[in-house]
N, C-alpha and C positions, 0 to 999 in steps of 0.2 A: 818569674819568683814565687817563693816559699816561706810568707813574715807570717806570722803569726801575729793579730791583735788581742791584746786584756785588756779592757776597760774597767778592770782595776790596778791594772798597773800603771797607769795610764796618768787616775790616782794617787794613786799613796805612791809614787815614786818619789814626789817632790817636800813631803815629811817624815820618809823613808832615806831619803839623801842630809833633811836636818840632824836627825840624829848620830847619822852616821860623822859629820862634820862632826863633833867634838867626840871620836875615839877611834876613826881609823889616824894607824900612822901617817906621816906626814910622806914617806914617799916605801916600796916594800910590794912584792903580788899581793893580792885577796885575790882568793877561791872565792864564785858564787857555786853555791850547792844549789843543782830544781833552778837552773836559770829558765823557762818552758820559753816564752816566744819569747828571752829576750830582749825588750825591752828598759828592763831592770839594769841591766850591765851596760844597756849602750846610755842610757842615761849614765849616768855614777861615774863608767865610762871620761864619758861630757864634764862634768860634776871633777871629777876628780882628777884632775891631767897626770898629778905629778905620780900616781899612783899608779902599776900593768891590773890589769883585770882580765879574771883567766873562768871565765864561763861553762859547766855543763849541766848534762842531763842524762840522763837513761835512753829518753827520747828520739831515735832515726831524724824522724820528723820535726821537735824541737831546737834537735841543732840542729837543722838547714833552718830554719827560723833563723836561730842565731845567729847561722854568718850574714845571710837576707840582709837584714837588722844593721850590722858592722863593717857590713861592704855598702851600703848605705852610707853613713853615718859620715863614712872616710876616717877611720878614727882609729891612730896607731900607735895607745897606749891600753888597746882590745888582743889576749891571744885567742886561738882560733879555741871552738867550745871541745870541752872532754866529754868521754863516754864512762860517768862516774852514776853506779846505782849507787842512795847512800846507804844499800842492807842489808849491800857484801858484805861474807867478812873479811875479805881484803881487797883492796881498792884499789883500782889498779896498778898500778908494779909502775910507769914510765911519773905517774901523780907522786909517789912513795919516793921513787930515786929520786927526781932529777929538778923536781921542781921548790925551792922555797919560799913558804905562805909566810906571811905576813900582820894573817887573819880571813876570819873564811865569814860569811855571808847568805845569811838559807830565812829566803822568805816565801810564808804559806808553804810550806810542803811537811811540816810531820804529825799535822790534823787532814792532811789530800792521802796518808801510804800508810801504811805499817805499819803497827809502832816500832820492830822492827827497823821502819829508815830511821827513826826518829835516837835509840841507840847505840845507831850504824855511824851518823852522826858524830857525835858524842865523841861516841872509838877513835875516830878518823881523824876530828880535831884534837883530841888527845895525842894522833899518829905525831900531828903536822906541825901542831901549833910552837914558836915558840915560848919560851919566860912573858908573860904577861901579858901575848897578844889578844887581840879580842876573836867572837864567838858570837855574834850578832845572827838574834832569833825571828821572825816576825807574821803575826798571824790570830787566831783571837783562842784565850783561856782560860780554861776554868780555873779561878781557886777557892782555895780552900773545898776542896767539887762542888763546886755552884759554878755551875753560869750568873756570867757579872752583867747578860741582857737578855731576854724573851729573843729575840733578832737573832742569838747563840745561842740560844738552847734547841729554834725549830733551825739553826743551820745544824746543827753537830746531829740532829735525825734525822736532817736530810740526807747525811754523807753518810750512816750508819745506812741510813735502806742502798743508797747504793752500794756501797762492801761494808760485811764486820767488823772491819778490822784500819776501817779511818774511823776520824770520829776530837771533837775539838777535845785534845789534852788538858789536864789538871797541870799549872803550873810549880805548885810545890813536888810533885813527883816528877817530873824529868830537870826541875834546881839539884834536889834528893842523884837523878843521875849525873848529872852532870861533876856532882863535888864527889859525887863516885872512879872518877874519870879525871877529878884534878885538877877540874874550872870552881872558882869562884865568880858570883852574885854579884855586878857589879847594881847594876839601876836596872827596872823596867817601869818606862815609858808612855802613859795612859797616849793611842794612836787614837784618829779618827773613826767611825765604825768596829765599838768597840772588841778596839787588836789594843799588841803591846809591842813593844817592841823591850826583847829580854838582853839582858849587855856580863856577855860573862867572862875570867881575860885567865886565862890558863897559866896550871901553877902546882910543874911537871912534879915539885915537894910533894906535894901535897897526897900526889893520885895512892888511892890503895894497892 
């Protein structure tokens, strides 16, 4: 068995699901970008049985963990994980051509990845999501260029020490980039441990 376990995923999956209850469609397919261990998508597939879930991750090790979690769960509404690096200029052709998506969820990625991964996520979501479909992001953010807590500032320093291209992003900058790609900010929700749920809606007509 190749199952990985994330204490953070176990802590935040229920609060995240509570937010998702208010934004996800009644039916359709939801892509999770950067699924990691697979614990989130397994929980969500169980919590939202009316939806089909498509996990993804660039790491073969992570995809193996996702597969093991899903096999153990016995869930039938979750597709096999796909290899997807959000920072790639072109997402897999099979994903673009064969999969009709109705929502995209991305948890704890954009601060533990180069900035181009955030831009790639927004580009890919703009290409794949239909009008009014939600794009959900979760994680820590700066607001107006300032950290919202001392713990987030310390976390940001740790991230940048590990990789200078990583770091807690400024929410307003993310929103500006999202708007440039046809998204409007619907709401932000304060979450445990100084994190935010950020909900965008796709409006293709607004893309510049």
